[in-house]
C-alpha positions as CSV (number, residue, x, y, z in Angstrom):
1,M,135.9,80.0,99.3
2,N,135.0,80.1,95.7
3,L,136.4,77.5,93.3
4,L,136.2,77.6,89.6
5,A,136.8,74.6,87.3
6,L,137.0,75.0,83.5
7,G,136.8,72.2,81.0
8,A,136.7,72.1,77.2
9,H,134.1,69.3,77.1
10,P,131.5,67.7,79.3
11,D,133.4,65.1,81.5
12,D,136.8,66.9,81.4
13,I,136.3,68.4,84.8
14,E,134.9,65.1,86.2
15,F,138.0,63.1,85.2
16,G,140.5,65.8,86.2
17,C,139.3,67.2,89.5
18,A,135.8,66.1,90.5
19,G,137.1,64.5,93.7
20,T,138.7,67.7,94.8
21,L,135.7,69.8,94.0
22,I,133.4,67.4,95.9
23,K,135.6,67.5,99.0
24,Y,135.4,71.3,99.0
25,A,131.7,71.3,98.3
26,Q,131.2,69.0,101.3
27,K,133.0,71.6,103.5
28,G,130.5,74.3,102.3
29,E,132.7,76.0,99.7
30,N,131.2,77.4,96.5
31,I,131.9,75.5,93.3
32,Y,131.4,76.9,89.8
33,L,131.8,75.0,86.6
34,V,132.6,76.2,83.1
35,V,132.2,73.9,80.0
36,L,133.1,75.5,76.7
37,T,131.5,73.0,74.3
38,K,128.6,70.5,74.4
39,G,131.0,67.8,73.0
40,E,128.7,67.4,70.0
41,L,131.3,65.4,68.0
42,G,131.2,62.8,70.7
43,G,127.4,62.4,70.9
44,D,124.1,64.1,70.9
45,P,124.6,67.6,72.3
46,K,121.3,67.6,74.1
47,V,122.2,64.4,75.8
48,R,125.6,65.6,76.7
49,R,124.2,68.8,78.2
50,Q,121.8,66.8,80.4
51,E,124.6,64.5,81.5
52,Q,126.7,67.5,82.5
53,I,123.8,68.9,84.5
54,K,123.4,65.6,86.3
55,S,127.1,65.6,87.1
56,Q,126.9,69.2,88.3
57,R,124.3,68.1,90.9
58,I,126.6,65.2,92.1
59,I,129.5,67.6,92.5
60,G,127.4,70.1,94.3
61,A,128.2,73.1,92.1
62,Q,126.3,76.3,92.5
63,K,126.3,77.2,88.8
64,L,127.3,75.9,85.4
65,Y,128.5,78.3,82.6
66,W,128.3,77.1,79.0
67,G,130.7,78.6,76.5
68,G,128.8,77.8,73.4
69,Y,131.9,77.0,71.4
70,E,132.0,74.3,68.7
71,D,133.6,71.0,69.6
72,T,137.2,70.8,68.2
73,K,137.0,74.5,67.2
74,I,137.7,76.4,70.4
75,P,139.6,79.5,69.3
76,L,142.7,80.8,71.0
77,D,142.0,84.5,70.7
78,K,141.3,87.7,72.6
79,S,137.5,87.0,72.9
80,L,138.1,83.7,74.7
81,V,140.5,85.2,77.1
82,Q,138.1,88.1,77.8
83,W,135.1,85.7,78.3
84,I,137.1,83.7,80.9
85,E,138.2,87.0,82.5
86,D,134.6,88.1,82.8
87,I,133.6,84.9,84.6
88,I,136.6,85.3,86.9
89,K,135.4,88.8,87.8
90,E,131.9,87.5,88.5
91,V,133.0,84.4,90.6
92,K,136.1,85.9,92.2
93,P,137.6,82.4,92.6
94,D,140.2,81.5,95.3
95,F,141.2,78.5,93.2
96,I,141.0,77.8,89.5
97,F,141.3,74.3,87.9
98,V,141.7,73.9,84.2
99,N,143.0,71.5,81.5
100,Y,146.8,71.1,81.3
101,P,148.4,72.9,78.3
102,E,150.3,69.8,76.9
103,D,147.5,67.8,75.4
104,T,146.9,66.0,72.2
105,H,143.4,67.5,71.9
106,Q,143.5,71.0,70.5
107,D,140.5,72.2,72.5
108,H,142.2,71.3,75.8
109,H,145.4,72.9,74.7
110,R,143.7,76.1,73.6
111,L,141.6,76.4,76.7
112,A,144.7,76.0,78.9
113,S,146.6,78.6,76.9
114,A,143.8,81.1,77.1
115,S,143.4,80.5,80.8
116,I,147.1,81.2,81.5
117,S,146.4,84.8,80.2
118,A,143.0,85.1,81.8
119,T,144.2,84.0,85.2
120,R,147.2,86.2,85.4
121,Y,145.8,88.0,88.5
122,T,144.5,84.8,90.2
123,R,146.6,83.5,93.0
124,N,145.9,79.7,92.9
125,V,145.8,78.1,89.4
126,L,146.1,74.3,89.0
127,F,146.1,72.2,85.9
128,Y,144.5,68.8,85.9
129,E,144.9,65.8,83.6
130,V,142.6,63.9,81.3
131,P,143.3,60.8,79.2
132,T,144.7,62.8,76.3
133,T,147.1,64.8,78.5
134,A,150.8,64.5,77.7
135,N,154.0,64.9,79.9
136,F,152.0,65.4,83.1
137,N,154.1,65.4,86.2
138,P,152.0,66.6,89.2
139,N,153.5,68.5,92.0
140,V,150.3,68.9,94.0
141,F,148.1,66.0,95.2
142,V,144.7,65.7,96.9
143,D,143.6,62.6,98.7
144,I,140.2,61.7,97.3
145,K,139.7,58.3,99.0
146,S,136.7,59.6,101.0
147,V,134.9,60.8,97.9
148,F,136.2,58.4,95.3
149,H,132.8,56.8,94.8
150,H,131.2,60.2,94.2
151,K,133.9,61.0,91.6
152,I,133.0,57.7,89.8
153,N,129.3,58.7,90.0
154,T,130.1,62.0,88.2
155,L,131.8,60.0,85.3
156,E,128.9,57.5,85.2
157,A,126.5,60.5,84.8
158,H,128.1,60.9,81.4
159,R,126.7,57.6,80.3
160,S,127.0,58.3,76.6
161,Q,130.8,58.6,76.9
162,L,131.6,55.6,79.2
163,L,133.0,53.4,76.4
164,K,134.4,56.1,74.1
165,T,138.0,55.6,75.1
166,N,139.4,54.1,71.9
167,I,141.1,51.5,74.2
168,E,139.9,47.9,73.9
169,D,137.7,46.8,76.8
170,L,138.5,49.9,79.0
171,S,135.8,52.3,80.0
172,I,136.5,55.9,81.2
173,V,135.7,54.7,84.7
174,D,138.4,52.0,84.4
175,I,140.9,54.7,83.3
176,A,139.9,57.0,86.1
177,K,140.4,54.3,88.7
178,A,143.8,53.4,87.3
179,T,144.8,57.1,87.2
180,A,143.6,57.6,90.8
181,H,145.5,54.6,92.0
182,F,148.7,55.7,90.3
183,R,148.5,59.3,91.5
184,G,147.7,57.9,94.9
185,T,150.8,55.7,94.9
186,Q,152.8,58.8,94.0
187,A,151.2,60.7,96.9
188,R,151.4,57.7,99.3
189,V,147.6,57.4,99.6
190,K,145.0,55.0,98.1
191,F,143.4,57.4,95.7
192,A,144.5,60.8,94.6
193,E,144.1,63.5,92.0
194,G,147.3,65.1,90.8
195,F,147.8,68.7,89.6
196,V,150.5,70.9,88.1
197,S,150.5,74.3,89.7
198,L,150.8,77.4,87.5
199,R,150.7,79.3,90.9
200,L,150.0,78.1,94.3
201,F,150.1,80.2,97.5
202,I,150.7,78.6,100.9
203,N,149.1,80.9,103.4
204,I,151.0,81.1,106.7
């Protein structure tokens, strides 16, 4: 299978669905990443680019597409929808993972909104959560216990961002662990990633 994960910034994908992607990669499936900005308002863009490439290797993704958009200025327009559509035509994904639409960061919201249009012919589309996501009630869960340490490694690859949480004494790794525990509790496993499905086909 081909799996395509889209994120507005470096480390969005890692927080939201790295465990799931790693499990698929370990089974020999093809993983593709799309990152729309280099997150330059959160640090040196050259550093953040290298951090994303390091994480890509940990995930086991075949290819990383860069959007070249400005941090905090992702446009919700026809050109963005078309660009995502072009990648979808190239990758032919069986599953797409992307930021959830309800989010307090405008880039996450706009990417999600554009993706809803761009993925209208894709069967399986799942939204993931990040720390700025709002009103997220997952209806799909993936047990990530076996790869949880790898997921943490992908977040630690983004070393420049570890402490940029705006929460006293909590790193992004701390928040990821708490989130995985909580979603795991909901799913009745130790660690899980949760998703909200735009569409999900069960093949019988």
